[in-house]
C-alpha positions as CSV (number, residue, x, y, z in Angstrom):
1,M,52.1,280.2,41.9
2,Q,54.0,277.4,40.2
3,D,57.2,279.4,40.2
4,K,56.7,279.5,44.2
5,I,56.1,276.2,44.7
6,I,59.2,274.9,42.8
7,L,61.4,277.7,43.9
8,Y,59.9,276.6,47.7
9,I,61.3,272.8,46.6
10,D,64.7,274.1,45.1
11,N,65.6,275.8,48.3
12,I,64.7,272.8,50.1
13,I,66.7,270.3,48.2
14,Y,69.6,272.8,48.1
15,Q,69.7,272.5,52.0
16,L,70.1,268.9,52.2
17,N,73.0,266.8,52.7
18,E,73.6,263.5,50.4
19,K,72.3,261.0,53.0
20,E,69.0,262.9,53.0
21,K,68.9,263.7,49.4
22,L,69.2,259.6,48.6
23,F,66.3,259.0,51.5
24,Y,64.4,261.4,49.8
25,L,64.9,259.9,46.4
26,D,64.3,256.6,47.7
27,I,60.8,258.2,49.2
28,C,59.7,259.7,45.8
29,N,61.0,256.2,43.9
30,Y,58.8,253.8,46.5
31,F,55.7,256.4,46.0
32,H,55.4,256.1,42.4
33,L,56.1,252.4,42.5
34,F,53.3,252.5,45.3
35,L,51.2,254.2,43.0
36,D,51.5,251.8,40.5
37,I,51.0,248.9,42.8
38,C,47.5,250.4,43.7
39,I,46.4,251.0,39.9
40,F,47.3,247.4,38.6
41,S,45.9,245.7,42.0
42,Y,42.7,248.2,41.6
43,L,40.3,246.1,39.8
44,F,41.0,242.7,42.1
45,L,41.0,244.6,45.5
46,V,38.7,247.9,45.1
47,P,35.0,247.6,44.5
48,I,33.2,249.1,41.6
49,Y,31.8,252.2,43.8
50,F,35.4,253.4,43.9
51,D,35.9,254.5,40.4
52,I,34.8,257.8,40.6
53,I,37.6,258.0,43.3
54,L,40.1,256.9,40.8
55,A,38.7,259.1,37.9
56,L,39.5,262.0,40.4
57,I,42.6,261.1,41.1
58,L,43.8,260.5,37.4
59,F,41.8,263.8,36.4
60,F,43.7,266.1,39.2
61,T,47.0,263.9,38.5
62,T,47.1,264.8,34.8
63,V,45.8,268.5,35.1
64,H,49.0,269.2,37.6
65,W,51.0,268.0,35.0
66,L,49.7,270.6,32.9
67,F,50.2,273.1,35.5
68,F,54.0,271.9,35.9
69,K,54.9,272.0,32.4
70,N,53.6,268.6,31.4
71,E,55.7,267.0,34.1
72,C,54.8,265.3,37.5
73,I,56.1,267.4,40.5
74,I,57.3,263.7,41.9
75,S,59.5,262.8,39.1
76,Y,60.7,267.0,39.3
77,I,62.0,266.3,42.8
78,E,63.8,263.1,41.9
79,K,65.1,264.8,38.9
80,K,66.3,267.9,40.9
81,I,67.6,265.6,43.5
82,I,70.0,263.9,41.0
83,N,70.7,266.8,39.2
84,I,70.9,269.9,41.0
85,N,70.7,272.0,37.9
86,Y,67.5,270.2,36.2
87,K,64.9,272.7,35.3
88,L,61.0,271.9,35.1
89,G,60.3,270.9,31.8
90,S,63.4,270.4,30.3
91,D,63.5,266.6,30.0
92,I,60.0,265.3,30.3
93,Y,60.2,262.3,27.7
94,S,63.3,260.8,27.9
95,Y,64.3,260.5,31.6
96,S,62.4,259.0,34.5
97,P,64.3,258.4,37.5
98,H,61.7,255.6,38.8
99,N,61.0,254.0,35.7
100,K,64.7,253.6,35.4
101,R,65.0,252.0,38.7
102,F,62.0,249.9,38.7
103,Y,61.3,249.1,34.8
104,A,65.4,249.1,33.6
105,N,63.8,246.8,30.8
106,N,61.5,248.5,27.9
107,N,59.3,245.7,27.6
108,L,58.3,246.2,31.1
109,L,57.6,249.8,30.6
110,F,55.6,248.7,27.3
111,L,53.6,246.0,30.0
112,K,53.2,248.6,32.4
113,L,51.2,250.8,29.7
114,I,49.3,248.2,28.4
115,L,47.6,247.1,32.0
116,F,47.5,250.7,32.9
117,T,45.7,251.5,29.4
118,L,43.5,248.1,29.8
119,I,42.4,249.0,33.7
120,I,41.3,252.3,32.6
121,F,39.1,251.1,29.6
122,I,37.6,248.5,31.9
123,V,36.6,251.3,34.1
124,F,35.4,253.5,31.4
125,Y,33.2,250.6,30.3
126,R,31.3,249.7,33.7
127,S,31.4,253.3,35.0
128,K,28.9,256.2,35.3
129,I,28.4,258.9,33.1
130,I,30.4,261.4,35.7
131,T,33.1,259.3,35.9
132,K,33.2,258.7,32.1
133,A,33.3,262.3,31.9
134,L,36.6,262.6,34.3
135,L,38.3,259.7,32.6
136,S,37.5,261.5,29.4
137,L,39.3,264.6,30.0
138,S,42.2,262.5,31.8
139,I,42.7,260.7,28.8
140,I,42.5,264.0,26.4
141,I,45.0,265.8,28.7
142,L,47.6,262.5,28.4
143,F,47.1,262.4,24.9
144,Y,48.0,266.7,24.5
145,I,50.9,265.8,27.0
146,E,51.9,262.9,25.0
147,N,51.9,264.6,21.7
148,F,53.4,267.6,23.4
149,R,56.5,265.5,24.3
150,Y,56.9,264.1,21.0
151,L,56.9,267.2,19.1
152,K,59.2,268.9,21.5
153,K,61.5,265.8,20.9
154,D,61.6,266.2,17.2
155,E,62.1,270.0,17.7
156,E,65.0,269.4,19.8
157,K,66.4,267.1,17.2
158,D,66.0,269.6,14.5
159,E,68.1,271.7,16.9
160,E,70.9,269.3,17.2
161,K,70.8,269.0,13.3
162,D,70.9,272.6,13.0
163,E,73.8,273.1,15.4
164,K,75.7,270.0,13.8
165,K,75.3,272.1,10.5
166,D,76.3,275.0,12.1
167,E,79.1,273.2,13.4
168,E,80.3,271.8,10.4
169,K,79.8,275.3,8.6
170,D,82.0,276.9,11.3
171,E,85.0,274.4,10.4
172,K,85.0,274.5,7.0
173,K,85.3,278.3,7.4
174,D,88.3,277.7,9.8
175,E,90.1,275.1,7.6
176,E,89.4,277.8,4.7
177,K,91.0,280.5,6.8
178,K,93.9,278.2,7.9
179,K,94.3,277.6,4.2
180,D,94.4,281.1,3.4
181,E,96.7,281.9,6.4
182,K,99.3,279.2,4.8
183,K,99.0,281.0,1.4
184,D,100.1,284.3,2.9
185,E,102.8,282.6,4.6
186,K,104.3,281.2,2.0
187,K,103.8,284.7,-0.3
188,D,105.7,286.7,2.6
189,E,108.4,283.8,2.6
190,K,108.2,284.3,-1.1
191,K,108.9,288.0,-1.0
192,D,111.4,287.9,2.0
193,E,113.5,285.6,-0.2
194,E,113.6,287.5,-3.3
195,K,114.4,290.6,-1.0
196,D,117.3,288.5,0.4
197,D,118.4,287.9,-3.2
198,K,118.1,291.6,-4.5
199,L,120.2,292.5,-1.1
200,I,123.3,289.9,-2.2
201,I,123.2,291.1,-5.8
């Protein structure tokens, strides 16, 4: 199911021209911004009995991240439009097009995280059992995803270190080979000189 959905999205993106790509990228970016504004203004604009709807939205959002390799499907579309070779789940922790566009400063991203966390805790505190259960499940999934992201990041760092070590080893081997080749060349030159001297004698 996941592969079919991604294949369908990829086929649509492949058929877009550059103007269409920019248009759909803007839609995805501003949709994310709209969601952020809705969440940040939730406590001021929405009555308390809508908390269950917020909890359901958050729950299905986190579940769909799990389904799509810990990545938001809209973020995937953004990344795929920017980089046609991008693969689902290959860069889930370090690059987010809409965050880069609207929250260029890391301090703004940190403030966004604090506000989001504060809103969730307020809703959790004032809500009923079902809403609390949904929020609890969503938070557990979020912790799992974030933990997975950091683990993946550490694994990639270790892989980079191993690759660097392998490259250094290969470079040393190449240097040793070159040295050995130079030695062999010098030996061959000496042998040739000795042969020439014998011939002269």
